[in-house]
TITORPA-611078 format. One record per residue (C-alpha): residue number from 0; residue in three letters; x, y, z. Coordinates in pm, 1 decimal. Layout:
  nr rest       c1       c2       c3
 NUM  ALA        X        Y        Z
...
END
This chain:
  nr rest       c1       c2       c3
   0  MET    783.0   1393.2   1603.7
   1  LEU    752.2   1341.0   1228.4
   2  SER    441.7   1233.6   1041.7
   3  ILE    383.1   1112.0    684.7
   4  ARG     51.3   1253.5    570.2
   5  LEU   -147.7   1405.7    285.0
   6  THR   -145.3   1774.4    201.9
   7  ARG   -421.6   1906.0    -25.1
   8  LEU   -365.6   2084.5   -353.7
   9  GLY   -588.9   2140.9   -653.5
  10  ALA   -896.6   2347.3   -721.7
  11  LYS  -1229.3   2351.1   -544.8
  12  LYS  -1395.0   2007.6   -578.7
  13  ARG  -1088.2   1882.9   -774.3
  14  PRO   -852.2   1761.8   -501.0
  15  PHE   -496.1   1649.0   -557.8
  16  TYR   -279.6   1538.2   -268.0
  17  ARG     92.2   1528.6   -200.2
  18  ILE    226.8   1270.9     40.3
  19  VAL    473.2   1459.1    260.2
  20  VAL    693.4   1411.8    564.3
  21  THR    617.0   1688.8    811.9
  22  GLU    627.2   1779.5   1177.9
  23  ARG    319.9   1644.9   1354.0
  24  ASP    228.4   1994.9   1482.8
  25  ALA    250.1   2164.4   1139.4
  26  LYS    -65.5   2278.1    962.3
  27  ARG   -217.9   2045.4    702.2
  28  ASP    -94.3   2254.0    409.1
  29  GLY    199.3   2408.2    593.5
  30  ARG    572.2   2343.2    598.9
  31  PHE    705.9   2000.1    520.3
  32  VAL   1041.6   1823.4    518.7
  33  GLU   1013.7   1618.6    197.8
  34  ILE    762.5   1514.9    -68.2
  35  VAL    756.1   1135.1    -97.8
  36  GLY    467.0   1092.0   -341.6
  37  HIS    130.6   1208.5   -471.5
  38  TYR   -228.7   1085.8   -492.8
  39  ASP   -488.5   1189.0   -752.3
  40  PRO   -834.5   1056.8   -653.8
  41  ILE  -1012.0   1223.1   -949.9
  42  ALA   -834.5   1021.1  -1221.3
  43  ALA   -994.5    696.2  -1331.4
  44  PRO   -845.9    477.3  -1184.3
  45  PRO   -699.9    690.7   -903.5
  46  VAL   -325.5    753.9   -942.2
  47  ILE    -99.5    677.0   -644.7
  48  LYS    277.1    722.7   -669.8
  49  ILE    494.3    679.0   -360.1
  50  ASP    873.6    661.9   -356.6
  51  GLU    890.6    351.5   -138.4
  52  GLU   1264.1    386.7    -76.0
  53  ARG   1220.4    734.7     76.2
  54  TYR    902.2    624.4    256.9
  55  ASP   1089.1    334.7    419.9
  56  HIS   1378.2    566.7    508.1
  57  TRP   1148.8    805.9    694.2
  58  VAL    964.3    524.6    872.2
  59  LYS   1301.2    393.6    994.0
  60  MET   1382.1    745.4   1116.2
  61  GLY   1064.6    738.2   1330.0
  62  ALA    802.2    907.2   1109.6
  63  GLN    449.1    777.5   1169.3
  64  PRO    226.8    742.1    858.0
  65  THR   -141.6    830.5    884.7
  66  ASP   -409.8    571.3    810.2
  67  SER   -484.1    724.3    468.6
  68  VAL   -115.6    708.5    367.5
  69  ARG    -94.2    344.6    481.5
  70  ARG   -399.6    266.2    267.7
  71  CYS   -243.9    441.6    -35.4
  72  LEU     80.0    246.3      7.1
  73  ARG   -108.8    -81.9     41.4
  74  THR   -304.0     -3.3   -278.8
  75  GLN     16.7     81.0   -468.3
  76  ARG    188.0   -240.2   -354.0
  77  ARG   -114.7   -449.8   -455.7
  78  ALA   -119.2   -288.8   -800.9
  79  ALA    253.7   -350.6   -845.0
  80  ALA    214.8   -716.4   -743.6
  81  ALA    -69.2   -763.8   -992.1
  82  THR    145.0   -653.0  -1289.6
END
C-alpha cells in the first residue's frame, strides 16, 4: 500500500520537509518512490509546493495521503485561488 507523506530534512530546529510517495511500511526518512513536493515551515509565510498533477496521479493509483499532506494541499489550493 502506498502513502503520500512528509519526510524530514534540514538541521536541528530548522525543519524542511519533502512530500513523497512511499510504501506505508517504510521508515519516515527511508526509501521513497517519488518526490511530489516540498514544505518549508520556517519561511515567512511558509512555502508549500506540490506538483498537483503527480499528486493526483498517485491518488488515482491508490496512494493514501496523510492528514498533514491533505492540509498542505488545501493551503496551496487556497493560495492559488486567491491570486
